[in-house]
C-alpha positions as CSV (number, residue, x, y, z in Angstrom):
1,X,97.2,99.9,135.5
2,X,99.7,101.2,133.0
3,X,99.2,99.8,129.6
4,X,101.9,98.9,127.2
5,X,101.2,102.0,125.1
6,X,101.4,104.3,128.1
7,X,104.7,102.8,129.1
8,X,106.1,103.2,125.6
9,X,104.9,106.9,125.6
10,X,106.6,107.5,128.9
11,X,109.9,106.1,127.5
12,X,109.6,108.3,124.4
13,X,109.3,111.4,126.6
14,X,112.8,110.8,127.9
15,X,114.3,110.1,124.5
16,X,116.4,112.9,123.1
17,X,115.2,114.4,119.9
18,X,117.3,113.9,116.8
19,X,116.9,116.0,113.7
20,X,116.8,114.2,110.3
21,X,118.0,115.4,107.0
22,X,121.3,116.9,105.8
23,X,123.5,119.0,108.1
24,X,124.2,122.6,107.2
25,X,127.5,123.5,105.5
26,X,129.1,121.9,102.5
27,X,131.8,119.8,104.3
28,X,129.7,118.9,107.4
29,X,126.6,118.2,105.3
30,X,128.5,116.0,102.9
31,X,130.3,114.1,105.6
32,X,127.1,113.5,107.5
33,X,125.3,112.2,104.4
34,X,128.2,109.8,103.6
35,X,128.1,108.4,107.1
36,X,124.3,108.1,106.8
37,X,124.6,106.2,103.5
38,X,127.3,104.0,105.0
39,X,125.0,103.2,107.9
40,X,122.3,102.1,105.5
41,X,124.7,100.1,103.2
42,X,122.7,96.8,103.8
43,X,119.6,98.6,102.7
44,X,121.4,99.8,99.6
45,X,122.5,96.3,98.8
46,X,118.9,95.1,99.3
47,X,117.6,97.8,96.9
48,X,120.1,96.8,94.2
49,X,119.0,93.2,94.5
50,X,115.4,94.1,94.5
51,X,115.9,96.2,91.3
52,X,117.5,93.4,89.5
53,X,115.0,90.8,90.7
54,X,112.0,93.0,89.8
55,X,113.4,93.7,86.4
56,X,113.6,90.1,85.4
57,X,110.8,88.7,87.6
58,X,108.9,85.8,86.0
59,X,111.3,85.8,83.1
60,X,112.5,82.5,81.7
61,X,115.9,83.9,80.6
62,X,116.4,86.1,83.7
63,X,119.6,88.1,83.6
64,X,120.3,87.0,80.0
65,X,117.9,89.8,79.0
66,X,120.5,92.3,80.1
67,X,122.6,91.2,77.1
68,X,119.8,91.1,74.6
69,X,119.4,94.9,74.0
70,X,123.1,95.6,73.4
71,X,123.5,92.5,71.3
72,X,120.5,93.5,69.2
73,X,121.9,97.0,68.8
74,X,125.2,95.5,67.9
75,X,123.6,93.4,65.2
76,X,121.6,96.3,63.8
77,X,124.5,98.8,63.7
78,X,126.9,96.1,62.3
79,X,124.6,95.3,59.4
80,X,123.2,98.7,58.7
81,X,126.3,100.8,59.3
82,X,129.1,98.3,59.0
83,X,127.9,96.4,55.9
84,X,125.2,98.5,54.1
85,X,126.9,101.9,54.6
86,X,130.5,100.5,54.5
87,X,131.7,101.7,57.9
88,X,133.4,98.3,58.5
89,X,135.7,99.0,55.6
90,X,137.3,102.0,57.4
91,X,137.0,100.6,60.9
92,X,138.8,97.3,61.5
93,X,137.2,94.8,63.8
94,X,134.0,96.9,63.6
95,X,132.0,94.5,65.8
96,X,134.5,94.9,68.6
97,X,134.7,98.6,68.1
98,X,130.9,99.2,68.2
99,X,130.3,96.8,71.1
100,X,133.0,98.5,73.1
101,X,131.2,101.8,72.7
102,X,127.8,100.3,73.4
103,X,129.1,98.7,76.6
104,X,130.4,102.0,78.0
105,X,127.4,104.0,76.8
106,X,125.0,101.4,78.2
107,X,126.4,101.9,81.7
108,X,126.0,105.7,81.6
109,X,122.6,105.8,79.9
110,X,121.1,103.2,82.2
111,X,122.5,104.8,85.4
112,X,121.2,108.2,84.4
113,X,117.8,107.2,83.1
114,X,116.9,104.8,85.9
115,X,118.5,107.1,88.5
116,X,116.4,110.1,87.3
117,X,113.2,108.1,88.0
118,X,114.4,106.5,91.2
119,X,113.0,108.9,93.7
120,X,109.5,109.1,92.1
121,X,109.6,105.3,91.6
122,X,110.2,104.7,95.3
123,X,107.7,107.3,96.5
124,X,105.8,104.8,98.7
125,X,108.9,104.0,100.8
126,X,110.1,107.7,100.9
127,X,106.7,108.8,102.3
128,X,106.7,106.2,105.1
129,X,110.1,106.2,106.6
130,X,113.2,108.5,106.8
131,X,116.3,107.2,105.2
132,X,119.1,108.8,103.1
133,X,117.3,109.4,99.8
134,X,120.6,109.2,97.9
135,X,120.5,105.5,98.2
136,X,117.9,105.3,95.4
137,X,120.1,106.9,92.7
138,X,123.0,104.8,94.1
139,X,120.9,101.6,93.8
140,X,120.1,102.5,90.2
141,X,123.9,103.0,89.6
142,X,124.6,99.6,91.3
143,X,122.1,97.8,89.1
144,X,123.6,99.4,86.0
145,X,127.1,98.3,87.1
146,X,125.9,94.7,87.5
147,X,124.6,94.7,83.9
148,X,127.8,96.4,82.7
149,X,129.9,93.7,84.3
150,X,128.1,91.0,82.4
151,X,128.6,92.9,79.1
152,X,132.2,93.5,79.9
153,X,132.8,89.8,80.3
154,X,131.2,89.3,76.9
155,X,133.4,92.0,75.4
156,X,136.6,90.5,76.8
157,X,135.5,87.1,75.5
158,X,135.0,88.6,72.0
159,X,138.5,90.1,72.0
160,X,139.9,86.6,72.8
161,X,137.7,85.1,70.1
162,X,139.1,87.4,67.4
163,X,142.6,87.1,68.6
164,X,143.0,90.8,69.7
165,X,143.5,90.5,73.4
166,X,144.4,93.8,75.2
167,X,147.8,93.7,76.9
168,X,150.2,95.9,78.7
169,X,149.5,99.6,79.4
170,X,146.2,99.5,77.5
171,X,144.5,98.3,80.7
172,X,145.4,101.5,82.4
173,X,142.7,103.3,80.4
174,X,139.9,101.0,81.7
175,X,139.7,101.9,85.4
176,X,140.2,105.6,84.6
177,X,137.5,105.6,81.9
178,X,135.1,103.6,84.1
179,X,135.6,106.1,87.0
180,X,134.8,109.0,84.7
181,X,131.5,107.4,83.6
182,X,130.6,106.4,87.2
183,X,131.1,109.9,88.8
184,X,129.5,111.7,85.8
185,X,126.5,109.4,85.8
186,X,126.1,109.6,89.6
187,X,126.3,113.4,89.5
188,X,123.5,113.6,86.9
189,X,121.4,110.9,88.6
190,X,121.5,112.8,91.9
191,X,120.7,116.2,90.3
192,X,118.0,115.0,87.9
193,X,116.3,112.7,90.4
194,X,115.8,115.6,92.8
195,X,114.5,118.0,90.1
196,X,112.3,115.2,88.7
197,X,110.3,115.2,91.9
198,X,109.2,118.8,91.2
199,X,109.2,118.7,87.4
200,X,108.0,115.3,86.2
201,X,108.8,116.1,82.6
202,X,112.5,115.8,83.3
203,X,112.6,112.0,83.0
204,X,111.2,112.3,79.5
205,X,113.6,115.0,78.5
206,X,116.4,112.8,79.8
207,X,115.4,110.0,77.4
208,X,115.6,112.4,74.4
209,X,118.9,113.9,75.6
210,X,120.4,110.4,76.0
211,X,119.4,109.6,72.4
212,X,121.0,112.8,71.1
213,X,124.2,112.3,73.0
214,X,124.5,108.8,71.8
215,X,125.1,110.1,68.3
216,X,127.3,112.8,69.7
217,X,129.7,110.1,71.0
218,X,132.1,108.0,68.8
219,X,130.1,104.8,69.1
220,X,128.8,104.1,65.6
221,X,131.6,106.1,64.0
222,X,135.3,106.7,64.8
223,X,136.9,109.8,66.1
224,X,139.1,109.9,62.9
225,X,135.9,110.6,60.9
226,X,135.1,113.6,63.0
227,X,138.8,114.7,62.7
228,X,138.6,114.4,58.9
229,X,135.1,115.9,58.3
230,X,135.2,118.8,60.8
231,X,137.7,121.5,59.8
232,X,137.1,123.9,62.7
233,X,139.4,123.3,65.6
234,X,136.9,125.0,67.9
235,X,134.1,122.6,66.9
236,X,136.4,119.7,67.6
237,X,137.2,121.0,71.1
238,X,133.5,121.5,71.7
239,X,132.9,117.9,70.6
240,X,135.5,116.8,73.1
241,X,133.9,118.6,76.0
242,X,131.6,115.6,76.5
243,X,133.2,113.5,79.3
244,X,131.5,110.4,78.1
245,X,133.0,110.8,74.6
246,X,136.5,110.9,76.2
247,X,135.6,107.9,78.4
248,X,134.4,105.9,75.5
249,X,137.6,106.6,73.7
250,X,139.4,105.3,76.8
251,X,137.4,102.1,76.5
252,X,138.4,101.8,72.8
253,X,142.0,102.3,73.7
254,X,141.7,99.3,76.0
255,X,139.7,96.8,73.9
256,X,139.9,97.9,70.3
257,X,143.4,96.6,69.6
258,X,142.9,96.6,65.8
259,X,142.5,100.4,65.9
260,X,146.0,101.2,67.0
261,X,146.6,102.9,63.6
262,X,143.6,105.2,64.1
263,X,144.2,108.6,65.6
264,X,142.9,109.7,69.0
265,X,142.8,113.2,70.5
266,X,146.1,114.3,71.9
267,X,146.8,113.7,75.6
268,X,143.8,111.3,76.0
269,X,145.0,110.2,79.4
270,X,145.3,113.8,80.6
271,X,141.8,114.5,79.4
272,X,140.5,111.5,81.3
273,X,142.2,112.7,84.5
274,X,140.8,116.2,84.0
275,X,137.2,114.9,83.5
276,X,137.6,112.6,86.5
277,X,138.3,115.6,88.6
278,X,135.5,117.6,87.1
279,X,133.2,114.6,87.5
280,X,134.0,114.3,91.2
281,X,133.3,118.0,91.8
282,X,130.1,117.8,89.8
283,X,128.9,114.8,91.9
284,X,129.6,116.7,95.1
285,X,127.6,119.7,93.9
286,X,124.9,117.4,92.7
287,X,124.7,115.8,96.1
288,X,124.4,119.2,97.9
289,X,121.6,120.3,95.5
290,X,119.9,117.0,96.1
291,X,120.2,117.5,99.9
292,X,118.7,121.0,99.6
293,X,115.7,119.8,97.5
294,X,115.0,116.6,99.4
295,X,113.3,118.3,102.3
296,X,109.9,118.5,100.5
297,X,110.1,115.1,98.7
298,X,107.5,113.5,100.8
299,X,105.0,116.3,100.3
300,X,105.6,116.5,96.5
301,X,105.3,112.8,96.1
């Protein structure tokens, strides 16, 4: 008498084999991965929810903690830099200015840092079942976007409280700047998460790099200070090659209404469009590198 297992084995013999993993070729491989990710969109949503719930599990304040770190940083920088070192005297509405930068930077830094560790952190699932591994850096980005949305609401409320509500064309900078941050962060998260599987020191180097680039962005100081203190035009252009610097300035153009008199780099909107295009290309390249490296993830993990 045929057992259930024998019947199942007989059915499997007639099932066509299907290869897993990325297809060869840039366009075909990319299109195939996008379809694969879209087919697992419910799993992606579940991973984002799991990430958020796990982060604040057994916490009395829950998601309120997502505001604590940027608010604590705001308080520290406002007192130390704004009051003690006098930065608030040259930067009007200094609290709005610095919280705008912290909000934009927080999205990028969280997406990159958590995205870098996302593959290693989900090694148990990756070793057990095949699924598009890109969903793990994407889930890290989705979690970062959730926290960013909360901080953005607080930022807008702060502009209302101080009577400097953004209006008109200022809002055009927001989606463009946000898009630059998203594509740049996703590109780095895909690339670094794949390399981190083979070189585990990467995630620690990323933490140091994020700290360095924080001070290389106009968050705790204004671009006008860089413009005044740096005489070399070449060094200024090198400073502006950081896409997150340009994106943060775009956020400041939106929310820092009191800073209208402060100078910005020429053609800021054009620079944003350029970095958006570069970011999209970088993300595509990062995805293909990720696809090439993911074949041995299970063995390395």
